[in-house]
Structures are given as structure tokens and as C-alpha cells.
C-alpha positions as a Markdown table, in Angstrom:
| # | Residue | x | y | z |
|---|---|---|---|---|
| 1 | Met | 6.1 | 20.4 | 24.0 |
| 2 | Lys | 5.0 | 16.5 | 22.5 |
| 3 | Asn | 7.4 | 13.7 | 23.8 |
| 4 | Lys | 5.5 | 10.7 | 23.0 |
| 5 | Thr | 6.1 | 7.9 | 21.9 |
| 6 | Cys | 3.2 | 5.4 | 20.1 |
| 7 | Ile | 4.1 | 2.4 | 18.0 |
| 8 | Leu | 1.2 | 1.3 | 15.2 |
| 9 | Tyr | 1.2 | -2.0 | 14.4 |
| 10 | Cys | -1.4 | -3.2 | 11.5 |
| 11 | Asn | -3.5 | -6.1 | 12.8 |
| 12 | Cys | -3.3 | -6.8 | 8.2 |
| 13 | Gly | -6.9 | -9.5 | 7.6 |
| 14 | Ala | -5.3 | -9.6 | 4.0 |
| 15 | Gly | -3.2 | -12.7 | 5.1 |
| 16 | Ile | -0.4 | -10.4 | 3.7 |
| 17 | Ile | 2.4 | -12.2 | 7.1 |
| 18 | Ser | 1.8 | -15.6 | 8.5 |
| 19 | Glu | -0.4 | -15.7 | 11.5 |
| 20 | Glu | 2.9 | -17.1 | 12.9 |
| 21 | Lys | 4.5 | -14.1 | 12.3 |
| 22 | Gln | 1.7 | -11.9 | 13.2 |
| 23 | Glu | 2.0 | -13.6 | 16.3 |
| 24 | Lys | 5.7 | -13.3 | 16.6 |
| 25 | Leu | 5.0 | -9.3 | 16.3 |
| 26 | Lys | 1.9 | -8.7 | 19.1 |
| 27 | Gln | 4.7 | -9.7 | 21.7 |
| 28 | Ser | 7.6 | -8.3 | 21.1 |
| 29 | Ile | 5.9 | -4.6 | 20.2 |
| 30 | Gly | 4.2 | -5.6 | 23.3 |
| 31 | Lys | 7.5 | -5.2 | 25.3 |
| 32 | Phe | 8.1 | -1.8 | 24.5 |
| 33 | Gln | 7.8 | 0.8 | 26.6 |
| 34 | Thr | 5.6 | 2.9 | 25.1 |
| 35 | Asp | 1.9 | 3.4 | 23.1 |
| 36 | Val | 0.6 | 0.3 | 20.9 |
| 37 | Tyr | -1.9 | 0.3 | 19.4 |
| 38 | Glu | -3.3 | -3.1 | 16.9 |
| 39 | Leu | -5.1 | -1.6 | 14.1 |
| 40 | His | -7.4 | -4.3 | 12.8 |
| 41 | Asp | -6.6 | -3.3 | 10.2 |
| 42 | Leu | -4.9 | -0.1 | 9.0 |
| 43 | Cys | -6.8 | 0.0 | 5.6 |
| 44 | Ala | -9.8 | -0.5 | 6.6 |
| 45 | Cys | -8.5 | 2.3 | 8.9 |
| 46 | Ser | -7.7 | 5.1 | 7.1 |
| 47 | Leu | -11.7 | 5.1 | 5.8 |
| 48 | Thr | -13.7 | 4.4 | 8.6 |
| 49 | Glu | -10.7 | 5.7 | 11.4 |
| 50 | Lys | -9.9 | 9.5 | 10.6 |
| 51 | Asp | -10.3 | 11.3 | 13.4 |
| 52 | Phe | -8.5 | 8.6 | 15.1 |
| 53 | Leu | -5.6 | 8.7 | 12.9 |
| 54 | Asn | -5.3 | 13.1 | 12.7 |
| 55 | Glu | -5.4 | 12.6 | 17.3 |
| 56 | Val | -2.3 | 9.9 | 17.0 |
| 57 | Gly | -0.7 | 12.4 | 14.2 |
| 58 | Lys | -0.8 | 14.9 | 16.4 |
| 59 | Thr | -0.4 | 13.4 | 20.2 |
| 60 | Tyr | 2.6 | 11.1 | 20.0 |
| 61 | Gln | 6.3 | 13.0 | 18.1 |
| 62 | Asn | 7.4 | 9.4 | 17.9 |
| 63 | Lys | 5.4 | 7.5 | 15.6 |
| 64 | Phe | 6.6 | 3.5 | 14.3 |
| 65 | Val | 4.1 | 2.1 | 11.5 |
| 66 | Val | 4.7 | -1.3 | 11.5 |
| 67 | Ala | 3.1 | -2.6 | 8.1 |
| 68 | Cys | 3.5 | -2.9 | 5.5 |
| 69 | Tyr | 6.1 | -1.2 | 2.9 |
| 70 | Pro | 6.7 | 2.6 | 4.1 |
| 71 | Arg | 5.4 | 3.8 | -0.4 |
| 72 | Ala | 2.0 | 2.1 | 0.7 |
| 73 | Val | 1.6 | 3.3 | 4.3 |
| 74 | Lys | 2.6 | 7.0 | 3.1 |
| 75 | Asn | 0.3 | 7.2 | 0.1 |
| 76 | Leu | -2.1 | 5.1 | 1.8 |
| 77 | Leu | -2.5 | 7.9 | 5.1 |
| 78 | Lys | -2.0 | 11.1 | 1.9 |
| 79 | Gln | -5.0 | 9.5 | 0.3 |
| 80 | Asn | -7.3 | 9.0 | 2.7 |
| 81 | Lys | -6.3 | 13.1 | 4.4 |
| 82 | Ile | -4.5 | 11.4 | 7.5 |
| 83 | Asp | -2.3 | 13.8 | 8.5 |
| 84 | Phe | 0.5 | 11.8 | 10.7 |
| 85 | Gly | 3.9 | 14.1 | 9.6 |
| 86 | Asp | 6.7 | 12.6 | 10.4 |
| 87 | Phe | 7.3 | 8.5 | 11.1 |
| 88 | Glu | 8.4 | 6.3 | 10.7 |
| 89 | Thr | 7.0 | 3.2 | 8.8 |
| 90 | Leu | 9.1 | -1.1 | 9.2 |
| 91 | Asn | 7.9 | -3.1 | 6.8 |
| 92 | Phe | 6.0 | -6.4 | 7.7 |
| 93 | Arg | 6.4 | -7.9 | 4.7 |
| 94 | Glu | 10.9 | -8.0 | 4.0 |
| 95 | Ala | 11.6 | -7.7 | 7.9 |
| 96 | Ser | 11.1 | -10.6 | 10.6 |
| 97 | Ala | 9.8 | -10.1 | 13.9 |
| 98 | Glu | 13.7 | -10.3 | 14.7 |
| 99 | Gln | 14.5 | -7.5 | 12.6 |
| 100 | Ile | 11.7 | -5.5 | 13.1 |
| 101 | Asn | 12.0 | -5.6 | 16.9 |
| 102 | Glu | 16.2 | -4.6 | 16.8 |
| 103 | Lys | 15.6 | -2.1 | 14.5 |
| 104 | Leu | 13.0 | -0.3 | 17.3 |
| 105 | Lys | 15.5 | -1.5 | 20.2 |
| 106 | Asn | 19.6 | -0.2 | 18.6 |
| 107 | Asp | 18.3 | 1.9 | 15.4 |
| 108 | Phe | 15.4 | 4.0 | 17.6 |
| 109 | Asn | 16.2 | 3.8 | 21.2 |
| 110 | Leu | 13.3 | 2.1 | 22.2 |
| 111 | Ser | 12.9 | 1.1 | 25.8 |
| 112 | Leu | 12.3 | -2.0 | 26.8 |
| 113 | Gly | 9.3 | -2.4 | 28.8 |
| 114 | Asn | 5.3 | -2.5 | 29.6 |
| 115 | Ala | 3.6 | -1.3 | 26.7 |
| 116 | Ser | 0.0 | 0.9 | 27.4 |
| 117 | Tyr | -1.5 | -1.5 | 24.5 |
| 118 | Gln | -4.3 | -1.1 | 23.3 |
| 119 | Ile | -6.4 | -2.7 | 20.1 |
| 120 | Lys | -8.4 | -0.3 | 17.4 |
| 121 | Glu | -11.1 | -2.4 | 14.9 |
| 122 | Ser | -12.5 | -0.3 | 12.4 |
| 123 | Lys | -15.8 | -0.2 | 11.5 |
| 124 | Leu | -15.9 | -1.6 | 8.3 |
| 125 | Lys | -17.7 | -5.0 | 7.3 |
| 126 | Val | -15.9 | -5.2 | 4.2 |
| 127 | Pro | -12.7 | -6.3 | 2.8 |
| 128 | Ala | -11.1 | -3.1 | 2.7 |
| 129 | Trp | -9.7 | -4.0 | -0.9 |
| 130 | Phe | -8.3 | -0.3 | -3.1 |
| 131 | Pro | -6.4 | 1.5 | -5.0 |
| 132 | Ile | -3.8 | 4.3 | -3.9 |
| 133 | Ile | -2.4 | 6.6 | -5.8 |
| 134 | Asp | 1.1 | 7.4 | -5.8 |
| 135 | Asn | 0.8 | 10.6 | -6.9 |
| 136 | Ser | 4.9 | 11.5 | -7.1 |
| 137 | Leu | 5.0 | 8.9 | -10.5 |
| 138 | Cys | 1.2 | 9.6 | -11.2 |
| 139 | Thr | 1.3 | 11.1 | -15.5 |
| 140 | Leu | -2.4 | 11.5 | -15.5 |
| 141 | Cys | -2.0 | 9.6 | -18.6 |
| 142 | Gly | -6.0 | 8.2 | -16.9 |
| 143 | Gln | -5.6 | 4.7 | -17.8 |
| 144 | Cys | -6.3 | 3.2 | -15.2 |
| 145 | Ser | -9.6 | 4.9 | -15.0 |
| 146 | Arg | -10.5 | 3.8 | -18.5 |
| 147 | Phe | -10.0 | 0.8 | -17.8 |
| 148 | Cys | -12.2 | 0.2 | -13.9 |
| 149 | Leu | -16.3 | -0.8 | -14.7 |
| 150 | Phe | -16.6 | 0.2 | -10.6 |
| 151 | Gly | -17.1 | 4.0 | -10.5 |
| 152 | Val | -13.8 | 3.2 | -8.5 |
| 153 | Tyr | -11.6 | 6.4 | -9.2 |
| 154 | Lys | -12.3 | 10.2 | -11.1 |
| 155 | Phe | -10.1 | 11.6 | -13.5 |
| 156 | Asn | -10.5 | 15.3 | -15.7 |
| 157 | Lys | -6.9 | 16.3 | -16.9 |
| 158 | Lys | -5.8 | 17.4 | -14.3 |
| 159 | Ser | -6.6 | 14.9 | -11.2 |
| 160 | Leu | -7.3 | 11.3 | -10.8 |
| 161 | Asn | -8.7 | 10.4 | -7.2 |
| 162 | Val | -10.2 | 7.7 | -5.5 |
| 163 | Val | -13.9 | 8.3 | -5.0 |
| 164 | Asn | -15.5 | 4.6 | -4.5 |
| 165 | Pro | -12.7 | 2.7 | -2.3 |
| 166 | Leu | -15.4 | 0.1 | -1.4 |
| 167 | Ala | -16.8 | 0.6 | -4.8 |
| 168 | Cys | -13.6 | -1.7 | -6.1 |
| 169 | Lys | -13.8 | -6.0 | -6.4 |
| 170 | Asn | -12.0 | -7.8 | -3.6 |
| 171 | Asn | -8.6 | -9.2 | -4.5 |
| 172 | Cys | -9.3 | -7.1 | -8.4 |
| 173 | Pro | -5.9 | -5.1 | -9.6 |
| 174 | Ala | -6.2 | -5.0 | -12.9 |
| 175 | Cys | -6.5 | -1.7 | -13.2 |
| 176 | Gly | -2.7 | -1.3 | -11.6 |
| 177 | Arg | -1.2 | -2.7 | -13.5 |
| 178 | Thr | -2.2 | -1.1 | -16.9 |
| 179 | Cys | -0.4 | 2.2 | -14.9 |
| 180 | Pro | 2.4 | 3.0 | -17.2 |
| 181 | Ala | 4.1 | 4.6 | -14.5 |
| 182 | Ser | 3.7 | 2.1 | -11.4 |
| 183 | Ala | 1.6 | 4.6 | -9.7 |
| 184 | Ile | -0.6 | 1.9 | -8.6 |
| 185 | Ile | -0.9 | 0.3 | -5.0 |
| 186 | Phe | -3.0 | -2.0 | -4.0 |
| 187 | Pro | -1.4 | -2.5 | -0.5 |
| 188 | Arg | -3.1 | -5.8 | 0.8 |
| 189 | Leu | -1.8 | -7.8 | -3.1 |
| 190 | Pro | 0.1 | -10.5 | -1.8 |
| 191 | Glu | 2.4 | -10.2 | -4.9 |
| 192 | Asn | 5.4 | -8.8 | -2.9 |
| 193 | Ser | 5.6 | -6.6 | -6.0 |
| 194 | Val | 5.4 | -2.3 | -7.2 |
| 195 | Leu | 1.8 | -3.0 | -7.2 |
| 196 | Ser | 2.0 | -4.0 | -3.8 |
| 197 | Gly | 4.0 | -0.8 | -2.7 |
| 198 | Ala | 7.5 | -2.2 | -3.7 |
| 199 | Glu | 9.6 | 0.6 | -4.9 |
| 200 | Pro | 9.8 | 1.3 | -8.7 |
| 201 | Asn | 13.6 | 0.0 | -10.3 |
| 202 | Asn | 13.9 | 3.4 | -11.4 |
| 203 | Glu | 17.3 | 1.8 | -13.6 |
| 204 | Lys | 17.0 | 3.2 | -17.4 |
| 205 | Val | 19.2 | 3.0 | -20.7 |
| 206 | Gln | 20.2 | 6.4 | -21.3 |
| 207 | Lys | 21.5 | 7.0 | -25.3 |
| 208 | Gln | 25.5 | 8.5 | -24.3 |
| 209 | Glu | 27.6 | 10.9 | -26.6 |
| 210 | Gly | 30.2 | 8.7 | -29.2 |
| 211 | Asn | 28.4 | 5.9 | -28.0 |
| 212 | Gly | 25.4 | 6.4 | -29.6 |
| 213 | Ser | 24.6 | 3.2 | -32.0 |
| 214 | Leu | 25.3 | 1.1 | -29.2 |
| 215 | Phe | 23.1 | 2.4 | -26.5 |
| 216 | Val | 20.4 | 3.1 | -29.2 |
| 217 | Leu | 21.1 | -0.3 | -29.4 |
| 218 | Leu | 20.5 | -1.3 | -25.9 |
| 219 | Asn | 17.3 | 1.8 | -25.7 |
| 220 | Glu | 15.6 | -0.7 | -28.6 |
| 221 | Arg | 16.0 | -3.3 | -27.0 |
| 222 | Asn | 14.8 | -2.1 | -22.9 |
| 223 | Ser | 11.8 | -0.6 | -25.0 |
| 224 | Ala | 10.7 | -4.2 | -26.5 |
| 225 | Arg | 11.0 | -6.4 | -23.9 |
| 226 | Lys | 9.0 | -3.3 | -22.1 |
| 227 | Asn | 6.9 | -3.9 | -24.3 |
| 228 | Ile | 6.5 | -7.9 | -24.5 |
| 229 | Phe | 6.2 | -7.0 | -20.2 |
| 230 | Arg | 3.5 | -4.5 | -20.8 |
| 231 | Gln | 0.7 | -7.4 | -23.2 |
| 232 | Gly | 1.5 | -9.2 | -21.0 |
| 233 | Phe | -0.2 | -7.2 | -17.9 |
| 234 | Ile | -2.9 | -6.0 | -20.2 |
| 235 | Lys | -3.9 | -9.9 | -20.5 |
| 236 | Gln | -3.7 | -10.7 | -17.3 |
| 237 | Ala | -5.5 | -7.0 | -16.0 |
| 238 | Glu | -8.6 | -8.1 | -18.2 |
| 239 | Lys | -8.7 | -11.5 | -16.8 |
| 240 | Glu | -8.7 | -9.4 | -12.8 |
| 241 | Arg | -11.3 | -7.5 | -15.0 |
| 242 | Asn | -13.6 | -10.6 | -16.6 |
| 243 | Lys | -13.2 | -13.2 | -13.0 |
| 244 | Ala | -14.4 | -9.6 | -10.7 |
| 245 | Leu | -17.3 | -9.2 | -13.3 |
| 246 | Glu | -18.1 | -12.3 | -12.9 |
| 247 | Glu | -18.7 | -12.1 | -9.5 |
| 248 | Leu | -20.6 | -9.1 | -9.3 |
| 249 | Lys | -23.5 | -10.3 | -11.6 |
| 250 | Lys | -23.0 | -13.8 | -9.2 |
| 251 | Gly | -24.0 | -11.7 | -6.6 |
| 252 | Leu | -27.0 | -9.4 | -8.4 |
| 253 | Asn | -28.7 | -12.4 | -9.6 |
| 254 | Lys | -28.3 | -14.3 | -5.3 |
| 255 | Lys | -30.3 | -11.0 | -4.0 |
| 256 | Glu | -33.8 | -11.5 | -6.8 |
């Protein structure tokens, strides 16, 4: 029976957290008596180091991933066919290095000591910027696939898949902003939002018997607000997509 514990720490190359915080996390994680793998970084390794990550999933019974939003991490591994089994994600976007340290020590009872510390580099030579699909939210409307001009997605009425992740243009989250279900995630996006992996707000105003007029009015106002927000998101997405196209053209002109 496996009885091993490991910590996977994402040394994110996207600047999601400060270098000072990165250093604090490395120092605190290295003080636990466990195996530690510092990944450069999790998004990239999920593409190029699948065998390594799958082996970690098989080898260790207790796995702790220090990275970004749990929803982003869970769907990142799932999309890239990495079987990690059960694991805990500690979100360094929201928690401090001290809070993560306390959680590992007090909530998960990790013992202090000297870690077996290894650094795992990805072979990827370009930024690991690509969309992650949260299939639990995806309604298969195909909006993201139709909006994307770079061949990242493959869509039909029964499935939506990211088939060319590295065709995605760096720092362009445009397709995700068009998703009406908040099912597209960009883990490397600097903003702390649903689009970068935060949990969607599931609060809904519903009509109730006996108070129909009031709740219908609230629903109508809520729908109007949503339409205004959607229009804003679409405009922003169009700007981001146009910017990506311009950068692509500049890159092609330089090669000529």
C-alpha cells in the first residue's frame, strides 16, 4: 500500500504572484519532511511532462498542489489526461505563504523536517498559454470555438476539445470572455476572476409562487444587467482578438 506524501509547487512563469512570494513559498515548503517537486511550471508540464505527472499520481497517496485556483488545476490535469487521483490544491493567488504553511502543518498534519527537493523543468520553449474547458459548466454552445480564429478548438454538437493548445495566442483570453457559462479558464490570466479559474457565482433570482410580480421584475432586471455585462465582455474580447491578430501579422512579416 502506498503511504507517501508529496508537494507539487508551481513556480509559475506567468507572474501570477510576486517573486518575493514565490521565494517565501519555496522556503516554507522545503521545510516539510516530504518529497517536493518544483514545477516550471504546471501549465507547461501538463503538456510536456505527462508521463512524469502520471507517475507522481500513481506513486503518492497524499498529494498537495500549491498553485492557482483549484478549479483551474483540476480541469487542467483532466484536460491533458493526467490521472492524479485525489489531491488537495492550495491557492497561492488568494492565500499567503504563511497561510499555506499553516494549512499544510495544522490541517494536513505534515511533519517538519528536510524535504527531498527536486526541480522539474518543462521542455516547452513558448509560453504555456491555452484555454482549459470546465466540462461541468460547458453547454456545448460552441461560441468559444466560433470566436477563435486560430484553430485551438474542435467542436461539434456532442463535444468541445482543445486540440491545438499552442496555437492559442499569448495573453489572449478573448474566446473565454464570450462563454455564457463561464466554462473557459485561462490559468495564467493575471486577473483574479472566473475566467482565471475562480468559482462562478451561482446565485440566481428565481420566480416563487405567491410573489410572482416581484420576482419577475427582479429576474428582468437581473437579465438586463447580464446583457449589459455580456455586451461589454464581447467588445473586450473583440479588442483582444484583434490585438492577437495584429501581433500574428507582425510576426509573419518579420519572417519574410
